[in-house]
N, C-alpha and C positions, 0 to 999 in steps of 0.2 A: 971352605966351609970342610969342617973333622966329621965324622959321627961318631960317636961315643958309647959304647956300651953303659946301658944301665946296670947301674950296682943297687945292693941290697943293701939296705939300715944297718947300720953299726948295731948288731944284738945291745936291748937298752938292759940295763942292769937289772936285779929279781928283788923287787919289792920284798920287805919286810915276808915272810909266810905267815899265812891266817891257819888254825887250825881247820884245817877244810871237811874233816871226816865228821861232821856232823851227823843228828840229824835226819836233815833234809836230803842230802847229796844223795844219786841215788850214781850217778855215772861218772867217772874221769876217762876219758881219751887220748892218750901219747900216741904222736904223728907229729909230720910236721903241718905248718899252717901256715897258709900263703893268704891274705885279706886284705881290704886296700881299707886307708885310714884319712883318704884325702885323692880326691884327683888324681894329684901326680904323687903321691906316699900311697910304696906301697909295701906293707910290713909282713915277712919273711922269715919266720920263726924254723927249723932244724927239727928240732928239740923238741917237743912243747905238749903240753898238760890240758886236755881243755876239756873244764869241771863242770859238770851239766847238772841242777838242782832245778826240780818239778818241770823240767824240758826246756828249761830256758839257762843258756851258756852267763854262768855264774861269774870263770876266769877265768883267759887263759895263764898259764905259766911255762916262763922259759925253763927248761929243763940242762942241763951243767952236769958232767960228770961226779958233780962231789952234791949235785942232787939229794936229800934225802928226798924218796919217792911216800914213804911211810907218814912224811909229814902231810901230804895231798889224800894216798890215797888208806881205808881201815875199812872195819869192821863197818855193815853197810853201805858199803860204796860198791859199784860193778867197776871194774878196774882194764877197759881193754887195749891192749899193745898191735896199733896199726902200721908201726912203723914197717917198710921204709915210706908207705903213702902215702897222702898229701891229702888235706882237712880245708877245700875250701870252700864260699861260701855255697848257698843255690842261687839258684836263673833268676828272674822277677819277669813274668810275662805279663803285661799290660794288657795284652791287646786277645780273643783266643775266643773263635769261636768254635766251640768242643762238638755242636752236631756236625759239621764241616770235614772231622777226628772221621767220621765216615768215609768219603770218598778223598781224602786230603792226595796229593801229587796226578790226580787226574785232569781232562780238558786243559791243562794248562795254556795249551793253543790257540783257547777261543777267546774273543773278545769277550770283554766280566759281565755282557746284558746275558750274550747265550750262555757263558757258562753258568751264569745263577741261571737263570729257564732251564738249562739241559740241568741240571747237577743238586744243586742249594735249591730250591724251591720242592720238586720233585724230595728232595731227602730230607727236609726239613718238616714236610707234612708228616711224616712217616714219627716223626717225634711224638703226635696224641694216642700210640701204643706206646704203652709206659714200660709194659716185658721188653717193646725195643728202645726204648729213654733211656733201658737202667741199664741193658749194658753196651751201646752204644759213648754210654757216659763215663761206661768204669772202666773200657778200656783206652779213653783216654785221655782221664784225669790218668791213670794207673802211666801209663806211659811218659806222660809232660812230666811226674813226678821219678818214671827210672830215669828218665835223663835229665836229674836235675834242676826242674821249675818246682823250688818248694812255695812259690808265690803268685796267683795267676789271673785277671782279670778276666773270668766269663759271662761270654752273649751266649746266653741258650736258645729255646723260641719263642713259639707265639704261646706256646700250652706251659699253662700252670702248673699239672700234673708235673711235667716233666726236668720243669725247673725244680722244683721240690727235689726230685729227684736226681740233679747236679748236683745242689745244696749237699742235702747228703750224702752223698759220694766221698766228696769233695772233704769234709768232717767224718766220715766215715774211713780217711787213708791219713789224716790229719793234714797235710796238704792248709796251706793257707789260703784263703780268696776271696774275691767280690764275685755274686754270681746274680745275674740279669736275665727278666724275661724282656725276649724282644715284643716291641711293641711295636705293627705295622697293620696296617688296611691295603698295602698291594699283593697278587702274587700269596696270599696266605689259604 
């Protein structure tokens, strides 16, 4: 059995360009782009222009030395050249216990129930204090976003006001998320 080094797909021919510099277009970002089209198909573009309108990607255009950048960038378009950096999709975390950010990495040597009793339950009880919740959730959400998590499913605590603060924090920083209030009647 021989192993083969995966090769990037051949460049796709550029579609007939549209006149992108319309009134709704706000951002054109030039960089390398890597994203998956399917589980076994990776799209690698060494020099591309990501066109964003109203916060959504409208198009990704392959650029060549012959490309007419003015075709895509014009008045009213903010142009950013990020070469040689890469643009990759954001991470999705489908299971985040947001209040546990406060003591992340602590007590890893304990069995689960002892860890819950020692760290989780006492810490989560502090989220009745909305000032504490605002500070803790602000740090947690911003850290995830800074590390590339653009979408998350958050578990809060049993405290409704704190869960609303978590939802407000997510909205303020522009992260996509589901936020749920925990419902429990043991050790609460």
